[in-house]
VOGU-3710 file (C-alpha; in Angstrom, 3 decimals, decimal comma):
1> mtdveidpfe> -42,444/-105,645/22,772  -45,666/-104,007/23,806  -48,819/-105,949/24,538  -51,192/-106,404/21,626  -54,838/-105,431/21,555  -56,951/-107,948/19,677  -59,834/-105,565/18,953  -58,738/-104,528/15,437  -58,475/-108,143/14,285  -61,791/-109,001/15,905
11> rfnramgmgk> -63,405/-106,225/13,890  -61,783/-107,498/10,702  -62,769/-111,096/11,418  -66,395/-110,181/11,989  -66,512/-108,186/8,784  -64,933/-111,018/6,786  -67,492/-113,547/7,958  -65,497/-115,254/10,679  -67,857/-117,253/12,851  -70,384/-117,679/10,049
21> iqdpypafaa> -68,741/-120,024/7,555  -67,436/-122,956/9,591  -66,938/-125,862/7,204  -67,190/-125,014/3,509  -65,407/-128,175/2,398  -68,470/-130,416/1,849  -69,860/-127,818/-0,566  -66,490/-127,614/-2,297  -66,354/-131,404/-2,612  -69,752/-131,433/-4,302
31> srpkgiekad> -68,561/-128,936/-6,935  -65,027/-130,272/-7,384  -65,897/-132,966/-9,984  -66,911/-130,131/-12,331  -63,376/-128,749/-12,162  -64,621/-125,218/-12,795  -68,114/-123,776/-13,066  -69,770/-120,476/-13,885  -70,677/-119,451/-10,344  -69,418/-117,356/-7,441
41> lrlllgedaa> -68,425/-119,696/-4,619  -69,635/-117,109/-2,096  -73,157/-117,537/-3,431  -72,752/-121,310/-3,294  -72,343/-121,040/0,477  -75,439/-118,929/1,054  -76,265/-115,503/2,412  -73,552/-115,381/5,070  -70,846/-115,800/2,467  -72,504/-113,614/-0,136
51> aqgalaeggp> -72,747/-110,775/2,361  -68,951/-110,671/2,540  -68,847/-108,951/-0,820  -69,753/-110,921/-3,893  -68,740/-109,059/-7,018  -71,232/-106,450/-8,147  -74,228/-107,421/-10,217  -73,882/-106,413/-13,825  -70,118/-106,908/-13,691  -68,061/-109,480/-15,574
61> piytaysyda> -69,072/-113,156/-15,472  -67,640/-115,117/-12,545  -66,229/-118,640/-12,560  -64,914/-120,670/-9,640  -62,168/-123,273/-10,056  -62,437/-126,118/-7,537  -60,225/-128,981/-8,699  -56,463/-129,057/-8,330  -55,971/-129,245/-12,084  -58,285/-126,290/-12,774
71> vcqvlrdgdt> -56,679/-124,096/-10,112  -53,215/-125,071/-11,313  -54,056/-124,235/-14,939  -55,332/-120,771/-14,040  -52,512/-119,782/-11,688  -49,779/-121,182/-13,934  -50,779/-119,075/-16,951  -50,170/-115,450/-16,011  -50,525/-114,305/-19,618  -54,065/-115,625/-19,994
81> fsskmyeavm> -55,165/-115,012/-16,405  -54,039/-111,593/-15,218  -53,808/-110,341/-11,645  -54,080/-106,673/-12,688  -57,641/-106,585/-11,371  -56,176/-106,207/-7,873  -54,830/-102,786/-8,837  -58,325/-101,296/-8,899  -59,055/-102,776/-5,469  -55,741/-102,259/-3,707
91> givmghtile> -53,625/-99,883/-5,792  -54,703/-96,567/-4,267  -54,037/-97,860/-0,767  -51,069/-100,190/-1,248  -49,368/-98,533/-4,191  -48,185/-100,412/-7,255  -47,253/-103,835/-5,842  -46,058/-107,173/-7,151  -49,533/-108,530/-6,452  -51,079/-106,973/-9,563
101> mdepehrqyr> -48,059/-106,944/-11,899  -47,987/-108,936/-15,133  -44,917/-109,915/-17,152  -42,311/-108,694/-17,873  -42,592/-106,096/-15,091  -43,452/-108,775/-12,547  -40,363/-110,850/-13,293  -37,958/-107,917/-12,927  -39,547/-106,693/-9,717  -39,701/-110,187/-8,217
111> tllqqaftkk> -36,024/-110,799/-9,002  -35,109/-107,626/-7,142  -37,271/-108,495/-4,143  -35,901/-112,039/-3,946  -32,577/-110,533/-2,897  -34,216/-109,817/0,465  -35,094/-113,467/1,133  -31,773/-115,245/0,736  -30,768/-118,190/2,906  -28,254/-115,942/4,679
121> slehwehelv> -30,923/-113,355/5,501  -33,347/-115,989/6,773  -30,710/-117,536/9,039  -29,847/-114,117/10,446  -33,493/-113,185/11,037  -34,217/-116,542/12,671  -31,604/-116,086/15,383  -31,662/-112,315/15,792  -35,388/-111,637/15,465  -37,812/-114,565/15,200
131> rpvidrlidk> -36,601/-116,660/18,161  -36,287/-113,651/20,491  -39,774/-112,413/19,551  -41,362/-115,806/20,212  -39,456/-116,317/23,465  -40,442/-112,884/24,776  -44,101/-113,630/24,099  -43,899/-117,049/25,778  -42,109/-115,475/28,758  -45,215/-113,400/29,448
141> fidrgraelv> -47,467/-116,393/30,134  -45,264/-119,433/30,804  -45,478/-119,184/34,601  -49,309/-119,233/34,507  -49,447/-122,779/33,189  -52,181/-121,848/30,731  -52,645/-119,381/27,878  -54,837/-118,450/24,944  -52,419/-119,038/22,077  -54,108/-116,921/19,411
151> teltlpfpvd> -54,180/-113,602/21,256  -50,992/-114,225/23,218  -48,749/-115,850/20,617  -49,826/-116,729/17,080  -51,386/-113,328/16,355  -48,715/-110,979/17,737  -45,569/-112,879/16,788  -45,607/-112,534/12,962  -46,681/-108,886/13,131  -43,833/-108,208/15,552
161> vvaglfgipd> -41,444/-110,065/13,237  -42,421/-108,094/10,127  -42,288/-104,808/12,024  -38,909/-105,884/13,394  -37,672/-106,486/9,856  -38,404/-102,825/9,174  -36,797/-101,655/12,412  -40,026/-100,321/13,940  -39,401/-99,116/17,530  -41,015/-101,171/20,301
171> eemkqfhiwt> -43,157/-98,272/21,457  -44,802/-98,065/18,015  -45,503/-101,798/17,692  -49,098/-101,638/18,918  -49,897/-98,894/16,413  -48,407/-100,997/13,624  -50,705/-103,865/14,562  -53,655/-101,514/14,169  -52,421/-100,095/10,858  -51,903/-103,621/9,525
181> velisvgldf> -55,538/-104,494/10,160  -56,796/-101,191/8,769  -54,736/-101,766/5,645  -56,221/-105,184/4,867  -59,713/-103,893/5,658  -59,644/-101,649/2,567  -62,881/-103,148/1,236  -64,637/-102,392/4,520  -63,263/-98,959/5,409  -61,512/-97,344/2,459
191> egalrasgei> -60,788/-94,055/4,220  -59,318/-95,848/7,225  -57,118/-97,998/4,998  -55,943/-94,957/3,031  -55,106/-93,148/6,261  -53,171/-96,163/7,585  -51,287/-96,456/4,295  -50,119/-92,857/4,573  -49,044/-93,294/8,191  -47,052/-96,404/7,320
201> rdhlkvllee> -45,384/-94,628/4,409  -44,443/-91,643/6,568  -42,866/-93,875/9,198  -41,026/-96,035/6,676  -39,786/-92,941/4,822  -37,904/-91,763/7,897  -36,415/-95,222/8,449  -35,409/-95,622/4,787  -33,738/-92,200/4,742  -31,697/-93,272/7,769
211> rraagcvgdd> -30,676/-96,506/6,007  -29,723/-94,694/2,797  -27,659/-92,167/4,752  -25,769/-95,086/6,310  -25,204/-96,712/2,906  -27,840/-99,458/3,304  -25,234/-101,786/4,794  -27,432/-103,437/7,443  -29,195/-106,810/7,546  -32,650/-105,311/8,038
221> llsilgrael> -35,188/-105,522/5,231  -35,135/-101,818/4,348  -31,345/-101,848/3,946  -31,455/-104,968/1,773  -34,171/-103,519/-0,446  -32,354/-100,194/-0,569  -29,218/-101,774/-2,036  -30,913/-104,420/-4,240  -29,878/-104,045/-7,882  -30,576/-105,821/-11,179
231> dghrltddei> -28,900/-104,766/-14,426  -28,299/-101,307/-13,018  -31,888/-100,882/-11,842  -32,642/-100,222/-8,185  -35,946/-100,106/-6,385  -37,404/-96,628/-5,987  -38,601/-95,421/-2,605  -42,225/-95,813/-3,695  -41,575/-99,397/-4,846  -40,016/-100,214/-1,479
241> fafcrlllpa> -42,902/-98,607/0,402  -45,439/-100,504/-1,716  -43,741/-103,826/-0,976  -43,534/-103,066/2,737  -47,208/-102,119/2,877  -48,039/-105,390/1,142  -45,761/-107,407/3,429  -47,458/-106,180/6,594  -50,753/-107,946/5,834  -49,397/-110,629/3,490
251> gaettyrsss> -46,473/-111,617/5,692  -48,042/-111,184/9,101  -51,729/-111,925/8,819  -51,442/-115,127/6,776  -48,679/-116,523/9,018  -50,819/-115,854/12,080  -53,689/-117,799/10,539  -51,642/-120,691/9,136  -49,818/-121,289/12,427  -53,109/-121,079/14,340
261> nllygllhnp> -54,723/-123,578/11,972  -51,846/-126,034/12,324  -51,907/-125,847/16,116  -55,678/-126,288/16,062  -55,307/-129,439/13,951  -52,595/-130,901/16,177  -54,298/-130,053/19,471  -57,558/-131,625/18,296  -55,716/-134,760/17,168  -53,437/-135,760/20,081
271> eqldlvrnqp> -51,925/-138,710/18,210  -50,769/-136,299/15,496  -49,474/-133,885/18,121  -47,433/-136,645/19,772  -45,894/-137,667/16,444  -44,634/-134,135/15,901  -43,682/-133,417/19,514  -41,683/-136,656/19,899  -39,693/-136,214/16,671  -39,521/-132,446/16,162
281> atmipkaiee> -36,509/-132,347/13,853  -38,085/-134,614/11,241  -41,798/-134,117/11,852  -42,158/-130,336/12,235  -41,399/-129,665/8,541  -43,897/-132,361/7,522  -46,504/-130,985/9,907  -46,093/-127,483/8,494  -46,736/-128,672/4,931  -49,688/-130,800/5,986
291> glrweppllt> -51,188/-127,950/7,984  -50,913/-125,634/4,993  -52,597/-128,225/2,800  -55,292/-129,166/5,296  -56,426/-125,650/6,217  -54,777/-122,847/4,213  -55,070/-119,359/5,721  -56,231/-117,788/2,460  -58,956/-119,689/0,663  -59,248/-117,862/-2,656
301> imrqatrdte> -57,275/-115,866/-5,211  -58,852/-114,121/-8,195  -57,676/-113,700/-11,777  -59,194/-112,104/-14,903  -59,123/-113,682/-18,357  -57,242/-111,598/-20,930  -58,651/-113,543/-23,879  -61,216/-116,179/-24,715  -59,918/-119,501/-23,451  -61,003/-122,659/-21,668
311> vcgvpiekga> -60,177/-124,385/-18,398  -60,632/-128,142/-18,094  -62,834/-128,017/-21,185  -65,069/-125,194/-19,912  -65,113/-122,049/-22,133  -64,040/-118,850/-20,334  -64,747/-115,542/-22,077  -62,354/-112,593/-22,160  -62,854/-110,329/-19,137  -64,337/-113,052/-16,930
321> ivitnlgsan> -63,297/-113,247/-13,281  -61,973/-116,625/-12,151  -61,939/-117,365/-8,414  -59,345/-120,042/-7,718  -60,357/-122,024/-4,649  -57,060/-122,949/-3,006  -58,745/-124,795/-0,152  -60,754/-126,990/-2,489  -57,668/-127,740/-4,599  -55,836/-128,780/-1,429
331> hdtgrwdnae> -58,610/-131,269/-0,651  -58,730/-132,835/-4,113  -59,068/-136,581/-3,506  -57,375/-137,217/-6,833  -54,132/-136,164/-5,129  -54,724/-136,886/-1,435  -56,555/-139,813/0,149  -58,813/-138,904/3,071  -58,058/-135,271/2,273  -60,392/-133,862/4,946
341> aidvlreqhq> -58,172/-135,250/7,728  -54,889/-133,811/8,952  -52,212/-136,504/8,638  -48,595/-135,493/9,198  -47,395/-138,875/7,890  -49,111/-138,654/4,516  -47,112/-138,589/1,303  -46,527/-134,960/0,440  -47,507/-133,387/-2,860  -47,391/-129,777/-4,035
351> hmafafgphm> -50,182/-127,876/-2,281  -51,696/-124,517/-3,159  -51,468/-122,683/0,168  -48,782/-120,400/-1,274  -50,566/-120,257/-4,641  -48,810/-121,487/-7,782  -47,084/-120,226/-10,893  -45,364/-116,860/-11,403  -47,129/-115,251/-8,428  -46,299/-118,011/-5,950
361> clgqhlarme> -45,738/-116,448/-2,526  -42,406/-114,640/-2,400  -42,141/-114,918/1,388  -43,028/-118,599/1,696  -39,604/-119,583/3,079  -39,847/-116,874/5,732  -43,320/-118,126/6,673  -42,098/-121,717/6,946  -39,138/-120,665/9,067  -41,348/-118,626/11,408
371> trvlleqifa> -43,751/-121,531/11,901  -40,916/-124,016/12,428  -39,349/-121,851/15,131  -42,754/-121,300/16,723  -43,341/-125,064/17,048  -39,784/-125,721/18,221  -40,113/-123,199/21,037  -43,627/-124,314/21,983  -42,553/-127,946/22,307  -39,309/-127,059/24,101
381> rlpnlrldpd> -40,869/-124,676/26,622  -44,462/-125,882/27,079  -44,202/-129,612/27,920  -47,281/-131,791/27,526  -49,130/-129,002/25,725  -52,852/-129,770/25,393  -56,198/-128,056/25,047  -57,425/-126,467/28,268  -60,540/-128,450/29,316  -61,871/-125,299/30,978
391> gdvgpitglt> -61,324/-123,132/27,902  -63,714/-122,214/25,109  -62,396/-123,584/21,814  -64,352/-122,633/18,730  -64,034/-124,040/15,209  -61,911/-122,745/12,367  -64,134/-120,286/10,522  -64,109/-117,880/7,611  -64,334/-117,892/3,853  -61,681/-115,557/2,477
401> frsptalpvt> -59,435/-115,895/5,536  -59,690/-118,908/7,847  -58,468/-119,478/11,393  -59,723/-120,274/14,896  -60,624/-117,352/17,118  -59,198/-118,956/20,270  -56,824/-121,751/21,312  -56,907/-122,072/25,124  -54,171/-124,453/26,268  -52,467/-125,745/29,361
411> wg> -49,203/-127,621/29,911  -47,007/-129,260/32,502
//
């Protein structure tokens, strides 16, 4: 694999408010007893957050759901709370994706796509792709005795994995990193995102034509999608391209942030780190779920009301935008004691890091597998891993997307 330049992600992080919003959870806790309120959470957090792109003045009314029950009610009911609003934001760049589909189209498309994420496929990808990618990245720095885990491991590995699922050649990997960032920066640079979308489509078109010519018999993602069938219906080329364009940011960028957040939590709490490191087989899965609950990579998801309704007793008018605050729901003290702390031994409950309801993350099992393998290899190959006392460790920051910008470590 080629080395990765961090510059594109640094640009994206700056634009999305990374480094400005450090700890939004006290503000969320103050609003959580209301369940849901008529307010934009970005305005609640002040100018830094509002500058990230609060919805335009004069637009539909905006509500923010803070409690677990309120978030759950909104995300569970896809008929009343539609995700079609994402089409206006993302459709031109991404194509028509599962993200903005409502029923029954969503159910049919999701059933087809699920054929790509079977247990057999995940086991194959773990041994043939994920472990080799992680080991190659660790090989580059293991002899130094110190590394910066974000730029050298947690950022490049999921992008390399997703690109590997498509069969992207090694020499094009760096360019795919750049296109991934440009794609998710659509709200910041529309022309750049549109250009990246076209480049990705052109590259995937060549690869898909090769797979179709070979009968789509392989174990790579394009072959699986190319042969997926439901009641005689197959995915069109454009549907496959749209899913792949969505998977690049959704599958790579969120996994990079969630794994970085978990490592940050463990490294800053050595007793938690030791619990996981000393019993990896039993504790890594628990740590992954707790990390996702404690600091989810994506803080908010939006929906739009299709009719007049109410959430937790609060009237919501047709056309209103509802921001579901996944991070706040994951810190609801009605479900988790001492929710602000990371505790790998706590009793586990359903968290919202992968959302909820019909649009619950399709690739969640892939993300869990990637993070499990990452921790297994880190603990196996980097003994006595700890924060580098000479390194510069910043906080987890961000509002829409959250992660640390650096994790300097040493071992041995």
